[in-house]
Backbone bond lengths (Angstrom), bond angles and torsions (degrees), N, CA, C in turn:
res aa  C-N    CA-C-N  psi(-1)  N-CA   C-N-CA  omega(-1)  CA-C   N-CA-C  phi
1 M - - - 1.419 - - 1.550 109.04 -
2 L 1.285 115.48 138.39 1.455 121.20 179.95 1.523 110.85 -79.81
3 T 1.348 117.10 133.70 1.412 120.47 -179.74 1.560 108.48 -97.76
4 C 1.312 116.02 167.99 1.463 119.88 176.11 1.534 110.09 -61.61
5 K 1.319 116.27 -38.16 1.465 120.60 179.93 1.519 108.49 -63.41
6 D 1.324 118.62 -42.26 1.463 121.41 176.98 1.515 110.10 -61.86
7 F 1.338 116.56 -43.33 1.494 119.63 -178.65 1.549 108.54 -64.08
8 L 1.297 120.40 -42.31 1.457 122.33 179.99 1.548 110.88 -62.18
9 H 1.339 114.53 -37.50 1.449 120.16 -177.69 1.541 109.00 -67.08
10 E 1.291 118.57 -31.73 1.458 122.38 -179.50 1.525 115.26 -100.20
11 L 1.303 118.65 4.34 1.492 123.55 -173.42 1.551 109.39 -59.97
12 S 1.294 118.35 -48.12 1.498 121.57 -177.30 1.514 109.65 -56.99
13 D 1.353 116.25 -51.96 1.507 119.86 -179.59 1.524 109.98 -61.63
14 Y 1.313 117.71 -38.25 1.445 121.97 179.36 1.521 111.91 -60.36
15 L 1.345 114.39 -48.38 1.481 119.11 -178.75 1.520 112.44 -70.67
16 D 1.346 115.31 -30.18 1.491 120.56 176.64 1.539 112.15 -78.30
17 E 1.373 114.68 -7.99 1.463 120.33 -177.39 1.515 111.25 59.12
18 S 1.322 116.39 39.58 1.491 120.49 -178.40 1.510 111.83 -112.87
19 I 1.346 118.03 25.72 1.452 121.60 178.16 1.546 109.04 -117.33
20 D 1.310 116.02 159.41 1.439 119.40 -177.48 1.543 111.54 -72.40
21 T 1.274 120.17 164.42 1.444 125.14 -172.64 1.522 112.78 -63.69
22 E 1.294 117.48 -34.81 1.457 121.33 179.13 1.527 110.71 -67.59
23 A 1.305 118.07 -46.58 1.461 120.79 177.41 1.531 112.01 -64.86
24 R 1.363 115.36 -38.61 1.456 119.29 176.64 1.508 110.95 -61.09
25 A 1.332 117.46 -43.34 1.443 119.39 178.07 1.483 113.06 -59.57
26 K 1.354 118.42 -43.59 1.486 121.86 177.43 1.512 111.39 -60.67
27 L 1.318 116.69 -43.34 1.506 119.45 177.99 1.463 111.93 -65.10
28 E 1.300 119.03 -39.64 1.459 122.28 179.22 1.555 111.43 -68.53
29 Q 1.300 116.67 -34.19 1.450 120.48 176.30 1.550 109.00 -66.67
30 H 1.305 113.78 -42.42 1.490 118.58 179.54 1.529 109.19 -61.17
31 I 1.329 117.37 -46.88 1.459 121.70 -178.98 1.536 109.35 -60.53
32 A 1.288 118.39 -38.01 1.459 121.26 179.27 1.501 113.26 -64.76
33 E 1.313 116.17 -29.57 1.436 122.07 -176.26 1.564 115.65 -99.65
34 C 1.307 114.17 -12.81 1.502 119.37 -173.04 1.591 106.56 -122.38
35 P 1.292 116.92 103.85 1.470 119.33 -178.06 1.543 110.32 -63.78
36 N 1.301 119.74 -34.98 1.468 120.93 179.63 1.542 111.46 -62.82
37 C 1.310 116.57 -47.68 1.452 119.78 -179.91 1.572 111.12 -68.62
38 W 1.306 116.87 -32.47 1.432 120.47 174.13 1.567 110.96 -59.87
39 V 1.265 115.26 -46.88 1.480 120.23 176.65 1.505 112.05 -59.46
40 I 1.328 117.21 -43.95 1.438 119.87 -179.06 1.531 108.81 -66.42
41 A 1.279 121.57 -45.55 1.464 122.41 178.56 1.515 111.29 -62.38
42 D 1.317 118.91 -44.33 1.424 122.20 -178.27 1.506 111.94 -65.59
43 T 1.312 116.52 -45.48 1.456 120.98 -179.94 1.525 110.91 -64.89
44 T 1.302 116.70 -45.90 1.494 121.29 178.17 1.521 109.69 -58.40
45 R 1.325 118.09 -47.66 1.428 123.65 -179.39 1.550 111.64 -56.55
46 K 1.371 114.56 -44.68 1.466 119.94 -179.66 1.462 112.58 -69.46
47 T 1.343 116.54 -37.66 1.445 119.90 176.94 1.553 112.21 -64.94
48 I 1.315 117.29 -40.96 1.435 119.55 176.43 1.489 110.57 -60.40
49 R 1.338 116.31 -46.03 1.492 121.31 179.56 1.530 112.14 -58.00
50 I 1.340 116.35 -40.40 1.488 118.86 179.91 1.524 110.06 -67.86
51 Y 1.297 116.50 -46.91 1.512 118.90 -176.53 1.524 113.50 -70.12
52 K 1.284 117.17 -27.04 1.471 119.31 178.00 1.542 109.38 -70.30
53 G 1.254 119.94 -25.67 1.447 124.44 179.52 1.507 113.67 -83.55
54 M 1.336 118.15 -5.26 1.470 120.79 -176.91 1.490 111.99 -97.69
55 D 1.327 114.55 150.02 1.483 121.92 172.85 1.509 107.78 -72.10
56 P 1.305 116.69 145.30 1.480 119.90 176.42 1.540 109.09 -62.32
57 Y 1.317 113.88 146.91 1.449 119.64 178.20 1.538 107.09 -123.06
58 P 1.287 117.24 121.27 1.479 120.05 -177.17 1.531 112.72 -64.11
59 I 1.306 116.86 143.93 1.446 120.66 175.88 1.517 107.55 -82.25
60 P 1.350 117.10 135.34 1.438 119.65 177.11 1.519 109.63 -58.27
61 S 1.347 118.17 145.64 1.423 122.72 -173.14 1.524 112.57 -61.71
62 D 1.347 118.66 -35.96 1.443 120.20 179.31 1.541 110.98 -68.95
63 V 1.344 117.03 -36.59 1.477 120.39 177.08 1.509 108.53 -68.69
64 E 1.319 121.25 -41.56 1.484 122.86 177.24 1.512 110.35 -59.86
65 A 1.317 117.53 -45.21 1.467 120.94 -178.94 1.543 111.70 -62.14
66 R 1.310 116.55 -44.26 1.498 118.66 174.63 1.502 114.33 -62.31
67 L 1.324 115.97 -38.68 1.436 122.57 178.35 1.515 111.33 -64.56
68 M 1.312 117.35 -46.11 1.433 122.08 -178.48 1.537 109.03 -65.87
69 K 1.360 118.66 -38.91 1.442 121.63 177.60 1.481 111.51 -62.80
70 A 1.323 117.89 -45.10 1.445 122.27 178.86 1.513 112.40 -61.52
71 L 1.391 116.26 -40.70 1.438 121.03 178.72 1.564 112.61 -65.07
72 E 1.329 113.40 -42.62 1.449 118.10 176.90 1.502 112.58 -61.11
73 K 1.317 115.22 -42.48 1.488 120.84 178.14 1.529 111.83 -62.36
74 K 1.332 116.21 -42.09 1.419 120.81 179.16 1.539 111.33 -66.22
75 M 1.354 116.59 -44.11 1.432 120.32 179.49 1.559 112.77 -63.94
76 A 1.373 115.22 -36.57 1.464 118.49 178.04 1.542 110.09 -68.14
77 A 1.317 117.99 -37.35 1.500 121.66 176.97 1.546 109.71 -61.89
78 K 1.311 117.31 -36.37 1.487 119.47 -177.35 1.571 110.05 -69.04
79 H 1.311 117.69 -31.36 1.449 120.53 -173.43 1.566 110.74 -86.91
80 R 1.318 118.32 0.59 1.504 120.45 178.80 1.466 110.43 -81.08
């Protein structure tokens, strides 16, 4: 039986339609039986649709610099 954790692990591939038909059927059965996962899949699908229709918006340079610094710090901590 597919768990919610399993469903969330496969959600991206499910929405990208990059999984085999057997796995897709299991995920769709889970969605039909689990209202929480149905909401997650539906909301994520709608969010992707909205963002695909938008023009890219550049990140301000100061925000990009802070983001890169935070990522570098996080990556350095992982390698310790």
